[in-house]
N, CA, C and O of each residue as an XYZ file, in Angstrom:
800
protein
N      11.508    -26.776      7.565
C      11.184    -25.764      8.561
C      10.064    -24.869      8.023
O      10.153    -24.365      6.904
N       9.029    -24.678      8.809
C       7.867    -23.898      8.399
C       8.153    -22.402      8.515
O       8.759    -21.950      9.486
N       7.714    -21.649      7.527
C       7.895    -20.199      7.562
C       6.882    -19.584      8.512
O       5.816    -20.147      8.762
N       7.239    -18.411      9.040
C       6.288    -17.681      9.874
C       5.224    -17.057      8.973
O       5.506    -16.718      7.824
N       4.000    -16.903      9.490
C       2.970    -16.222      8.706
C       3.421    -14.807      8.323
O       4.130    -14.139      9.075
N       2.997    -14.378      7.153
C       3.389    -13.083      6.602
C       3.253    -11.949      7.611
O       4.180    -11.157      7.787
N       2.101    -11.868      8.275
C       1.845    -10.739      9.158
C       2.694    -10.762     10.427
O       2.707     -9.784     11.175
N       3.399    -11.860     10.680
C       4.318    -11.921     11.818
C       5.743    -11.552     11.404
O       6.630    -11.459     12.252
N       5.964    -11.343     10.120
C       7.321    -11.075      9.639
C       7.531     -9.634      9.176
O       8.662     -9.238      8.895
N       6.469     -8.854      9.095
C       6.589     -7.471      8.603
C       5.979     -6.503      9.609
O       5.148     -6.885     10.434
N       6.404     -5.246      9.528
C       5.823     -4.213     10.392
C       4.391     -3.953      9.947
O       4.114     -3.785      8.759
N       3.495     -3.923     10.912
C       2.085     -3.687     10.619
C       1.807     -2.191     10.507
O       2.388     -1.380     11.229
N       0.917     -1.845      9.599
C       0.478     -0.448      9.513
C      -0.260     -0.042     10.788
O      -0.353      1.145     11.101
N      -0.786     -1.027     11.526
C      -1.447     -0.738     12.799
C      -0.455     -0.214     13.838
O      -0.848      0.434     14.808
N       0.838     -0.499     13.626
C       1.878     -0.070     14.571
C       2.603      1.201     14.137
O       3.582      1.597     14.770
N       2.143      1.837     13.079
C       2.753      3.090     12.625
C       2.170      4.234     13.463
O       0.964      4.476     13.427
N       3.018      4.933     14.211
C       2.505      6.019     15.060
C       1.926      7.179     14.232
O       2.470      7.575     13.201
N       0.813      7.693     14.726
C       0.192      8.887     14.149
C       0.026      9.880     15.281
O      -0.615      9.593     16.292
N       0.611     11.051     15.097
C       0.521     12.105     16.106
C      -0.280     13.264     15.518
O      -0.779     13.178     14.396
N      -0.396     14.334     16.276
C      -1.099     15.505     15.738
C      -0.335     16.122     14.573
O      -0.909     16.853     13.765
N       0.979     15.823     14.488
C       1.777     16.308     13.356
C       1.641     15.430     12.120
O       1.972     15.858     11.015
N       1.153     14.197     12.302
C       0.947     13.340     11.150
C       1.457     11.920     11.334
O       1.693     11.458     12.451
N       1.620     11.242     10.204
C       2.045      9.844     10.153
C       3.570      9.797     10.206
O       4.240     10.437      9.397
N       4.119      9.041     11.160
C       5.566      8.965     11.318
C       6.204      8.336     10.075
O       5.863      7.215      9.696
N       7.113      9.049      9.458
C       7.700      8.650      8.178
C       8.485      7.348      8.270
O       8.265      6.445      7.462
N       9.390      7.230      9.228
C      10.252      6.045      9.306
C       9.428      4.759      9.437
O       9.663      3.800      8.701
N       8.474      4.730     10.360
C       7.650      3.536     10.569
C       6.781      3.242      9.355
O       6.582      2.084      8.990
N       6.266      4.295      8.734
C       5.450      4.132      7.532
C       6.272      3.479      6.421
O       5.784      2.581      5.734
N       7.504      3.919      6.245
C       8.367      3.333      5.212
C       8.672      1.868      5.509
O       8.707      1.044      4.596
N       8.892      1.540      6.782
C       9.124      0.144      7.172
C       7.913     -0.723      6.826
O       8.061     -1.797      6.243
N       6.725     -0.259      7.184
C       5.503     -1.015      6.894
C       5.289     -1.129      5.383
O       4.838     -2.167      4.899
N       5.606     -0.082      4.643
C       5.465     -0.107      3.182
C       6.428     -1.100      2.550
O       6.072     -1.786      1.592
N       7.653     -1.183      3.083
C       8.608     -2.184      2.599
C       8.028     -3.588      2.759
O       8.161     -4.429      1.870
N       7.392     -3.830      3.890
C       6.778     -5.130      4.135
C       5.652     -5.414      3.161
O       5.457     -6.554      2.738
N       4.919     -4.384      2.810
C       3.813     -4.546      1.877
C       4.301     -4.990      0.495
O       3.624     -5.769     -0.176
N       5.462     -4.504      0.067
C       5.997     -4.899     -1.234
C       6.174     -6.416     -1.294
O       5.979     -7.033     -2.341
N       6.548     -7.010     -0.148
C       6.723     -8.462     -0.098
C       5.412     -9.204     -0.315
O       5.408    -10.340     -0.789
N       4.305     -8.567      0.029
C       2.998     -9.198     -0.169
C       2.770     -9.516     -1.641
O       2.182    -10.547     -1.970
N       3.229     -8.641     -2.526
C       3.052     -8.881     -3.957
C       3.783    -10.141     -4.411
O       3.326    -10.828     -5.324
N       4.917    -10.448     -3.778
C       5.632    -11.684     -4.112
C       4.764    -12.906     -3.833
O       4.868    -13.919     -4.525
N       3.907    -12.810     -2.817
C       3.043    -13.925     -2.468
C       1.900    -14.115     -3.465
O       1.276    -15.175     -3.507
N       1.631    -13.084     -4.265
C       0.621    -13.237     -5.322
C       1.147    -14.132     -6.436
O       0.368    -14.736     -7.173
N       2.479    -14.219     -6.559
C       3.104    -15.142     -7.506
C       3.176    -14.634     -8.927
O       2.450    -13.724     -9.327
N       4.058    -15.238     -9.665
C       4.254    -15.080    -11.116
C       4.184    -13.657    -11.653
O       3.643    -13.420    -12.733
N       4.730    -12.717    -10.902
C       4.810    -11.344    -11.411
C       3.479    -10.626    -11.521
O       3.378     -9.599    -12.192
N       2.447    -11.166    -10.858
C       1.138    -10.525    -10.901
C       1.280     -9.121    -10.317
O       1.874     -8.935     -9.255
N       0.737     -8.155    -11.011
C       0.824     -6.761    -10.611
C       2.264     -6.301    -10.416
O       2.546     -5.456     -9.566
N       3.171     -6.864    -11.209
C       4.574     -6.468    -11.143
C       4.744     -4.979    -11.375
O       5.612     -4.351    -10.768
N       3.918     -4.403    -12.255
C       4.025     -2.965    -12.525
C       3.597     -2.150    -11.314
O       4.153     -1.079    -11.067
N       2.611     -2.641    -10.546
C       2.191     -1.936     -9.331
C       3.275     -2.069     -8.271
O       3.605     -1.103     -7.584
N       3.827     -3.278     -8.141
C       4.889     -3.522     -7.173
C       6.112     -2.642     -7.465
O       6.686     -2.045     -6.555
N       6.501     -2.571     -8.741
C       7.655     -1.739     -9.125
C       7.361     -0.263     -8.843
O       8.235      0.470     -8.381
N       6.140      0.167     -9.120
C       5.747      1.547     -8.864
C       5.800      1.852     -7.369
O       6.318      2.889     -6.957
N       5.261      0.941     -6.563
C       5.272      1.136     -5.110
C       6.706      1.170     -4.599
O       7.057      2.033     -3.795
N       7.532      0.244     -5.056
C       8.938      0.200     -4.617
C       9.654      1.512     -4.985
O      10.374      2.078     -4.162
N       9.456      1.989     -6.212
C      10.087      3.242     -6.641
C       9.601      4.437     -5.839
O      10.382      5.331     -5.511
N       8.318      4.452     -5.523
C       7.766      5.569     -4.751
C       8.213      5.535     -3.298
O       8.421      6.585     -2.689
N       8.365      4.342     -2.738
C       8.941      4.227     -1.393
C      10.354      4.817     -1.413
O      10.745      5.552     -0.507
N      11.107      4.485     -2.459
C      12.469      5.000     -2.597
C      12.511      6.517     -2.682
O      13.394      7.146     -2.100
N      11.567      7.110     -3.401
C      11.518      8.567     -3.520
C      11.221      9.254     -2.202
O      11.832     10.270     -1.873
N      10.276      8.695     -1.442
C       9.951      9.258     -0.123
C      11.122      9.043      0.833
O      11.483      9.941      1.594
N      11.718      7.837      0.789
C      12.851      7.529      1.680
C      14.035      8.462      1.405
O      14.696      8.917      2.339
N      14.299      8.744      0.143
C      15.417      9.622     -0.212
C      15.233     11.001      0.415
O      16.173     11.555      0.984
N      14.043     11.549      0.314
C      13.762     12.851      0.922
C      13.911     12.779      2.446
O      14.482     13.674      3.070
N      13.390     11.702      3.027
C      13.482     11.517      4.479
C      14.946     11.462      4.928
O      15.314     12.070      5.933
N      15.764     10.742      4.189
C      17.177     10.612      4.559
C      17.940     11.919      4.370
O      18.856     12.218      5.136
N      17.573     12.694      3.365
C      18.277     13.940      3.070
C      17.775     15.140      3.867
O      18.470     16.149      3.987
N      16.568     15.026      4.410
C      16.001     16.142      5.186
C      15.206     15.580      6.360
O      14.039     15.922      6.553
N      15.847     14.717      7.136
C      15.126     13.990      8.189
C      14.525     14.902      9.258
O      13.439     14.624      9.767
N      15.214     15.975      9.599
C      14.698     16.865     10.650
C      13.364     17.493     10.278
O      12.527     17.738     11.146
N      13.164     17.753      8.995
C      11.898     18.358      8.556
C      10.945     17.332      7.945
O       9.943     17.692      7.327
N      11.271     16.041      8.126
C      10.471     14.985      7.509
C      10.067     13.901      8.501
O       9.873     12.748      8.115
N       9.941     14.261      9.767
C       9.597     13.281     10.806
C       8.250     12.630     10.503
O       8.071     11.428     10.701
N       7.300     13.445     10.019
C       6.016     12.895      9.578
C       5.899     13.092      8.074
O       6.573     13.940      7.488
N       5.038     12.300      7.466
C       4.831     12.431      6.019
C       4.274     13.807      5.672
O       4.651     14.401      4.663
N       3.386     14.301      6.503
C       2.799     15.613      6.252
C       3.864     16.704      6.309
O       3.871     17.611      5.476
N       4.760     16.621      7.285
C       5.835     17.613      7.378
C       6.819     17.472      6.226
O       7.357     18.469      5.743
N       7.057     16.247      5.785
C       7.924     16.016      4.631
C       7.377     16.756      3.407
O       8.125     17.421      2.690
N       6.072     16.636      3.178
C       5.444     17.296      2.019
C       5.480     18.810      2.193
O       5.854     19.531      1.269
N       5.098     19.289      3.360
C       5.112     20.744      3.600
C       6.509     21.324      3.410
O       6.682     22.379      2.798
N       7.491     20.625      3.939
C       8.881     21.083      3.836
C       9.337     21.103      2.381
O       9.913     22.087      1.916
N       9.079     20.017      1.672
C       9.530     19.945      0.276
C       8.832     20.978     -0.596
O       9.468     21.615     -1.435
N       7.538     21.146     -0.405
C       6.804     22.069     -1.274
C       7.125     23.528     -0.970
O       6.897     24.403     -1.807
N       7.654     23.794      0.226
C       8.006     25.183      0.546
C       9.447     25.526      0.172
O       9.807     26.700      0.086
N      10.274     24.492     -0.049
C      11.695     24.773     -0.314
C      12.190     24.292     -1.674
O      13.241     24.740     -2.132
N      11.474     23.409     -2.319
C      11.952     22.805     -3.561
C      11.027     23.147     -4.725
O       9.805     23.185     -4.580
N      11.632     23.392     -5.869
C      10.828     23.621     -7.065
C      10.362     22.281     -7.634
O       9.210     22.133     -8.043
N      11.282     21.302     -7.653
C      10.944     19.960     -8.117
C      10.511     19.156     -6.897
O      11.310     18.932     -5.988
N       9.267     18.727     -6.869
C       8.687     18.092     -5.681
C       8.590     16.579     -5.866
O       7.500     16.008     -5.882
N       9.745     15.949     -6.004
C       9.815     14.522     -6.306
C       9.168     13.656     -5.215
O       8.347     12.792     -5.522
N       9.529     13.879     -3.960
C       9.010     13.047     -2.867
C       7.502     13.213     -2.709
O       6.803     12.251     -2.392
N       7.003     14.411     -2.926
C       5.563     14.646     -2.830
C       4.828     13.847     -3.899
O       3.818     13.203     -3.613
N       5.328     13.886     -5.119
C       4.724     13.082     -6.192
C       4.796     11.598     -5.881
O       3.852     10.854     -6.144
N       5.920     11.170     -5.321
C       6.071      9.759     -4.938
C       5.064      9.380     -3.864
O       4.482      8.297     -3.921
N       4.849     10.257     -2.885
C       3.888      9.961     -1.830
C       2.463      9.885     -2.388
O       1.676      9.042     -1.959
N       2.134     10.748     -3.330
C       0.806     10.703     -3.956
C       0.604      9.337     -4.627
O      -0.416      8.682     -4.415
N       1.578      8.918     -5.433
C       1.444      7.633     -6.145
C       1.495      6.447     -5.183
O       0.788      5.458     -5.380
N       2.321      6.539     -4.151
C       2.399      5.474     -3.157
C       1.060      5.338     -2.429
O       0.596      4.225     -2.181
N       0.452      6.452     -2.093
C      -0.852      6.420     -1.416
C      -1.895      5.762     -2.311
O      -2.745      5.020     -1.820
N      -1.846      6.021     -3.611
C      -2.758      5.340     -4.547
C      -2.558      3.825     -4.511
O      -3.518      3.061     -4.414
N      -1.293      3.407     -4.592
C      -0.989      1.976     -4.589
C      -1.420      1.300     -3.296
O      -1.957      0.193     -3.316
N      -1.187      1.963     -2.180
C      -1.589      1.418     -0.888
C      -3.112      1.364     -0.762
O      -3.662      0.415     -0.204
N      -3.780      2.377     -1.278
C      -5.246      2.402     -1.252
C      -5.803      1.258     -2.077
O      -6.766      0.608     -1.670
N      -5.203      1.005     -3.241
C      -5.614     -0.113     -4.103
C      -5.510     -1.436     -3.357
O      -6.463     -2.214     -3.326
N      -4.358     -1.689     -2.762
C      -4.160     -2.962     -2.072
C      -5.071     -3.065     -0.857
O      -5.624     -4.131     -0.586
N      -5.231     -1.978     -0.130
C      -6.101     -1.968      1.038
C      -7.528     -2.327      0.638
O      -8.157     -3.171      1.276
N      -8.034     -1.699     -0.403
C      -9.409     -1.976     -0.839
C      -9.564     -3.415     -1.323
O     -10.566     -4.062     -1.016
N      -8.588     -3.926     -2.076
C      -8.667     -5.297     -2.577
C      -8.753     -6.284     -1.418
O      -9.572     -7.202     -1.435
N      -7.903     -6.091     -0.415
C      -7.890     -7.012      0.722
C      -9.100     -6.817      1.636
O      -9.547     -7.770      2.274
N      -9.631     -5.604      1.706
C     -10.874     -5.386      2.455
C     -12.026     -6.121      1.768
O     -12.853     -6.746      2.432
N     -12.077     -6.043      0.432
C     -13.115     -6.794     -0.295
C     -12.957     -8.285     -0.016
O     -13.945     -8.985      0.206
N     -11.714     -8.772     -0.025
C     -11.461    -10.188      0.223
C     -11.950    -10.578      1.619
O     -12.588    -11.617      1.794
N     -11.649     -9.745      2.599
C     -12.022    -10.080      3.976
C     -13.524     -9.945      4.218
O     -14.109    -10.743      4.950
N     -14.143     -8.946      3.612
C     -15.567     -8.701      3.845
C     -16.482     -9.604      3.031
O     -17.660     -9.754      3.353
N     -15.940    -10.204      1.977
C     -16.756    -11.048      1.090
C     -16.081    -12.415      0.940
O     -15.435    -12.683     -0.073
N     -16.233    -13.281      1.956
C     -15.490    -14.551      1.985
C     -15.761    -15.497      0.820
O     -14.956    -16.392      0.563
N     -16.859    -15.325      0.119
C     -17.147    -16.239     -0.998
C     -16.714    -15.673     -2.356
O     -16.842    -16.350     -3.376
N     -16.212    -14.452     -2.374
C     -15.803    -13.821     -3.632
C     -14.353    -14.168     -3.937
O     -13.480    -14.059     -3.075
N     -14.107    -14.586     -5.175
C     -12.733    -14.931     -5.557
C     -11.850    -13.678     -5.569
O     -12.324    -12.557     -5.753
N     -10.571    -13.908     -5.370
C      -9.607    -12.830     -5.223
C      -9.524    -11.934     -6.458
O      -9.391    -10.717     -6.326
N      -9.599    -12.514     -7.648
C      -9.493    -11.686     -8.860
C     -10.631    -10.674     -8.938
O     -10.447     -9.575     -9.459
N     -11.805    -11.037     -8.424
C     -12.939    -10.106     -8.411
C     -12.656     -8.965     -7.434
O     -12.957     -7.805     -7.718
N     -12.075     -9.303     -6.283
C     -11.728     -8.285     -5.277
C     -10.705     -7.295     -5.840
O     -10.835     -6.085     -5.656
N      -9.693     -7.819     -6.524
C      -8.655     -6.955     -7.096
C      -9.193     -6.125     -8.259
O      -8.813     -4.965     -8.422
N     -10.062     -6.703     -9.054
C     -10.658     -5.962    -10.187
C     -11.484     -4.793     -9.661
O     -11.383     -3.671    -10.157
N     -12.292     -5.071     -8.661
C     -13.134     -4.012     -8.085
C     -12.260     -2.895     -7.502
O     -12.537     -1.713     -7.707
N     -11.204     -3.276     -6.776
C     -10.308     -2.270     -6.195
C      -9.588     -1.475     -7.282
O      -9.424     -0.261     -7.161
N      -9.159     -2.158     -8.341
C      -8.488     -1.465     -9.444
C      -9.437     -0.427    -10.060
O      -9.047      0.715    -10.301
N     -10.674     -0.837    -10.310
C     -11.649      0.082    -10.909
C     -11.929      1.282    -10.006
O     -12.115      2.398    -10.491
N     -11.957      1.052     -8.700
C     -12.258      2.127     -7.750
C     -11.104      3.115     -7.583
O     -11.330      4.312     -7.405
N      -9.862      2.611     -7.641
C      -8.725      3.442     -7.237
C      -7.811      3.849     -8.395
O      -7.467      5.024     -8.523
N      -7.418      2.903     -9.229
C      -6.351      3.170    -10.193
C      -6.808      3.375    -11.633
O      -6.153      4.100    -12.382
N      -7.888      2.771    -12.029
C      -8.296      2.755    -13.438
C      -8.300      4.140    -14.078
O      -7.781      4.317    -15.180
N      -8.879      5.110    -13.398
C      -9.009      6.454    -13.978
C      -7.671      7.194    -14.095
O      -7.607      8.257    -14.712
N      -6.611      6.644    -13.511
C      -5.283      7.251    -13.642
C      -4.481      6.642    -14.795
O      -3.408      7.140    -15.136
N      -5.000      5.567    -15.394
C      -4.219      4.805    -16.367
C      -4.735      4.951    -17.791
O      -5.921      5.180    -18.028
N      -3.803      4.810    -18.733
C      -4.143      4.820    -20.151
C      -4.787      3.485    -20.531
O      -4.801      2.544    -19.737
N      -5.309      3.415    -21.730
C      -5.940      2.192    -22.227
C      -4.957      1.018    -22.181
O      -5.343     -0.095    -21.821
N      -3.704      1.253    -22.539
C      -2.702      0.178    -22.575
C      -2.456     -0.363    -21.170
O      -2.408     -1.578    -20.975
N      -2.299      0.524    -20.193
C      -2.067      0.075    -18.820
C      -3.307     -0.642    -18.287
O      -3.191     -1.633    -17.567
N      -4.494     -0.142    -18.640
C      -5.729     -0.826    -18.227
C      -5.777     -2.237    -18.782
O      -6.227     -3.161    -18.105
N      -5.315     -2.405    -20.010
C      -5.296     -3.740    -20.626
C      -4.338     -4.658    -19.877
O      -4.660     -5.821    -19.634
N      -3.161     -4.147    -19.508
C      -2.207     -4.929    -18.721
C      -2.804     -5.295    -17.365
O      -2.632     -6.414    -16.883
N      -3.498     -4.352    -16.763
C      -4.108     -4.599    -15.453
C      -5.178     -5.678    -15.553
O      -5.306     -6.508    -14.652
N      -5.947     -5.677    -16.641
C      -6.985     -6.698    -16.820
C      -6.372     -8.092    -16.884
O      -6.917     -9.043    -16.324
N      -5.238     -8.208    -17.569
C      -4.536     -9.495    -17.644
C      -3.993     -9.872    -16.265
O      -4.106    -11.025    -15.849
N      -3.408     -8.910    -15.559
C      -2.844     -9.174    -14.230
C      -3.928     -9.630    -13.253
O      -3.714    -10.550    -12.464
N      -5.079     -8.987    -13.310
C      -6.174     -9.356    -12.408
C      -6.588    -10.804    -12.628
O      -6.866    -11.527    -11.672
N      -6.629    -11.223    -13.874
C      -7.023    -12.609    -14.175
C      -5.972    -13.605    -13.700
O      -6.285    -14.781    -13.517
N      -4.742    -13.164    -13.496
C      -3.659    -14.059    -13.070
C      -3.512    -14.141    -11.550
O      -2.666    -14.882    -11.049
N      -4.329    -13.384    -10.814
C      -4.281    -13.435     -9.353
C      -4.629    -14.868     -8.922
O      -5.537    -15.478     -9.487
N      -3.917    -15.402     -7.930
C      -4.195    -16.780     -7.506
C      -5.589    -16.930     -6.896
O      -6.252    -15.946     -6.570
N      -6.009    -18.175     -6.752
C      -7.266    -18.431     -6.063
C      -7.144    -17.953     -4.622
O      -6.063    -17.966     -4.035
N      -8.261    -17.538     -4.074
C      -8.321    -17.037     -2.701
C      -7.650    -18.008     -1.728
O      -6.803    -17.600     -0.933
N      -8.019    -19.277     -1.785
C      -7.494    -20.265     -0.826
C      -5.975    -20.396     -0.939
O      -5.285    -20.574      0.066
N      -5.453    -20.308     -2.179
C      -4.003    -20.412     -2.377
C      -3.286    -19.183     -1.823
O      -2.233    -19.300     -1.196
N      -3.857    -18.019     -2.057
C      -3.266    -16.779     -1.563
C      -3.245    -16.756     -0.037
O      -2.233    -16.411      0.573
N      -4.362    -17.124      0.567
C      -4.433    -17.140      2.027
C      -3.444    -18.155      2.590
O      -2.805    -17.902      3.611
N      -3.316    -19.308      1.925
C      -2.344    -20.317      2.382
C      -0.919    -19.759      2.307
O      -0.105    -20.029      3.190
N      -0.610    -18.984      1.260
C       0.730    -18.396      1.119
C       1.006    -17.366      2.210
O       2.105    -17.317      2.763
N       0.011    -16.549      2.513
C       0.206    -15.505      3.526
C       0.239    -16.105      4.929
O       1.071    -15.721      5.751
N      -0.654    -17.035      5.201
C      -0.737    -17.580      6.561
C       0.346    -18.612      6.850
O       0.619    -18.915      8.012
N       0.969    -19.158      5.796
C       2.080    -20.105      5.961
C       1.725    -21.242      6.911
O       2.569    -21.695      7.685
N       0.470    -21.707      6.853
C       0.052    -22.820      7.695
C      -0.298    -22.423      9.117
O      -0.585    -23.288      9.945
N      -0.281    -21.136      9.414
C      -0.610    -20.666     10.766
C      -2.103    -20.765     11.042
O      -2.891    -21.110     10.161
N      -2.471    -20.463     12.258
C      -3.856    -20.507     12.707
C      -4.728    -19.527     11.907
O      -4.379    -18.353     11.782
N      -5.843    -19.997     11.373
C      -6.704    -19.174     10.498
C      -7.356    -18.015     11.261
O      -7.467    -16.906     10.738
N      -7.783    -18.275     12.489
C      -8.411    -17.200     13.272
C      -7.401    -16.094     13.576
O      -7.721    -14.907     13.504
N      -6.182    -16.500     13.916
C      -5.134    -15.512     14.189
C      -4.821    -14.729     12.919
O      -4.620    -13.515     12.965
N      -4.779    -15.432     11.777
C      -4.539    -14.765     10.501
C      -5.611    -13.711     10.238
O      -5.296    -12.571      9.897
N      -6.898    -14.103     10.399
C      -7.995    -13.159     10.152
C      -7.897    -11.945     11.071
O      -8.145    -10.814     10.655
N      -7.531    -12.199     12.326
C      -7.395    -11.110     13.289
C      -6.251    -10.170     12.905
O      -6.413     -8.950     12.921
N      -5.082    -10.747     12.556
C      -3.925     -9.935     12.173
C      -4.184     -9.159     10.890
O      -3.827     -7.986     10.785
N      -4.810     -9.818      9.911
C      -5.165     -9.124      8.663
C      -6.105     -7.968      8.959
O      -5.949     -6.877      8.410
N      -7.081     -8.206      9.829
C      -8.023     -7.144     10.201
C      -7.322     -5.949     10.813
O      -7.621     -4.808     10.458
N      -6.385     -6.191     11.736
C      -5.640     -5.094     12.373
C      -4.772     -4.360     11.350
O      -4.718     -3.130     11.330
N      -4.094     -5.140     10.500
C      -3.211     -4.576      9.486
C      -4.007     -3.674      8.541
O      -3.592     -2.555      8.237
N      -5.165     -4.181      8.079
C      -6.001     -3.403      7.154
C      -6.598     -2.173      7.831
O      -6.683     -1.107      7.221
N      -7.012     -2.318      9.087
C      -7.571     -1.164      9.804
C      -6.516     -0.067      9.930
O      -6.811      1.112      9.730
N      -5.284     -0.461     10.265
C      -4.199      0.521     10.358
C      -3.903      1.176      9.025
O      -3.728      2.392      8.947
N      -3.847      0.365      7.971
C      -3.586      0.898      6.632
C      -4.715      1.819      6.185
O      -4.463      2.873      5.600
N      -5.955      1.429      6.455
C      -7.116      2.225      6.056
C      -7.081      3.613      6.698
O      -7.353      4.612      6.032
N      -6.749      3.677      7.984
C      -6.657      4.963      8.686
C      -5.595      5.839      8.019
O      -5.810      7.030      7.795
N      -4.452      5.234      7.707
C      -3.343      6.002      7.124
C      -3.685      6.505      5.732
O      -3.481      7.683      5.440
N      -4.207      5.632      4.854
C      -4.468      6.089      3.478
C      -5.594      7.117      3.432
O      -5.555      8.033      2.611
N      -6.583      6.984      4.287
C      -7.657      7.990      4.320
C      -7.111      9.333      4.808
O      -7.456     10.388      4.275
N      -6.266      9.276      5.815
C      -5.661     10.508      6.341
C      -4.786     11.175      5.275
O      -4.871     12.385      5.065
N      -3.943     10.375      4.602
C      -3.068     10.932      3.569
C      -3.863     11.459      2.380
O      -3.529     12.506      1.824
N      -4.912     10.739      1.988
C      -5.764     11.195      0.876
C      -6.333     12.579      1.191
O      -6.272     13.487      0.361
N      -6.884     12.731      2.391
C      -7.456     14.028      2.777
C      -6.385     15.111      2.785
O      -6.608     16.204      2.265
N      -5.229     14.821      3.365
C      -4.142     15.799      3.439
C      -3.671     16.205      2.041
O      -3.506     17.390      1.753
N      -3.459     15.222      1.189
C      -2.933     15.474     -0.166
C      -3.931     16.268     -0.997
O      -3.564     17.254     -1.636
N      -5.188     15.843     -0.990
C      -6.188     16.494     -1.836
C      -6.589     17.864     -1.295
O      -6.721     18.818     -2.061
N      -6.779     17.966      0.001
C      -7.157     19.265      0.579
C      -6.025     20.282      0.488
O      -6.270     21.485      0.395
N      -4.782     19.796      0.516
C      -3.640     20.696      0.402
C      -3.282     21.041     -1.025
O      -2.395     21.861     -1.263
N      -3.967     20.419     -1.989
C      -3.680     20.680     -3.404
C      -2.380     20.071     -3.878
O      -1.780     20.569     -4.831
N      -1.920     18.981     -3.222
C      -0.661     18.348     -3.576
C      -0.823     17.267     -4.651
O       0.163     16.806     -5.226
N      -2.046     16.876     -4.914
C      -2.280     15.819     -5.912
C      -3.662     15.236     -5.734
O      -4.465     15.732     -4.944
N      -3.937     14.160     -6.490
C      -5.243     13.505     -6.462
C      -5.027     12.006     -6.316
O      -4.237     11.405     -7.045
N      -5.729     11.419     -5.379
C      -5.579      9.973     -5.131
C      -6.610      9.210     -5.944
O      -6.657      7.981     -5.883
């Protein structure tokens, strides 16, 4: 039995509602959960440290949402609420790191989509250098360099995500997914940095 293509099995960031109050927390967490599964498709524990970090940060944001749902309907309200009532701002820190991880993956996949002849490891290396490198120590950078080299070939990765589905439909769905993610991470980056909550 053939598996459904990846983008048909997870919530798309394109479907996460954004209102004047901000990005809806529940839908964002659902889409983020789906994104963690994408790392499994990279195979052999590639970027396992990024995947574990993203999973832990999703958990931190989800915990705050579950414990203070009325004041956490949007991510922006979750941060405002936590920073005004809590001394230890765990969920805010988790959202900052989660936004970094999402920005990294978004940029890597945008490079992949915009540069069809560039191998995937080059796309991930460029995204790592743009987003995460300056946040990491020499040791973590060394681990990242090894992980980047272990990224599968572009054709293999696309075959894993598309699961044999129509290539044009895959490109279209990936485009929508990335466009939705790009809007969200840019919005969160501006909110976080302008509000003095952290640096992406």
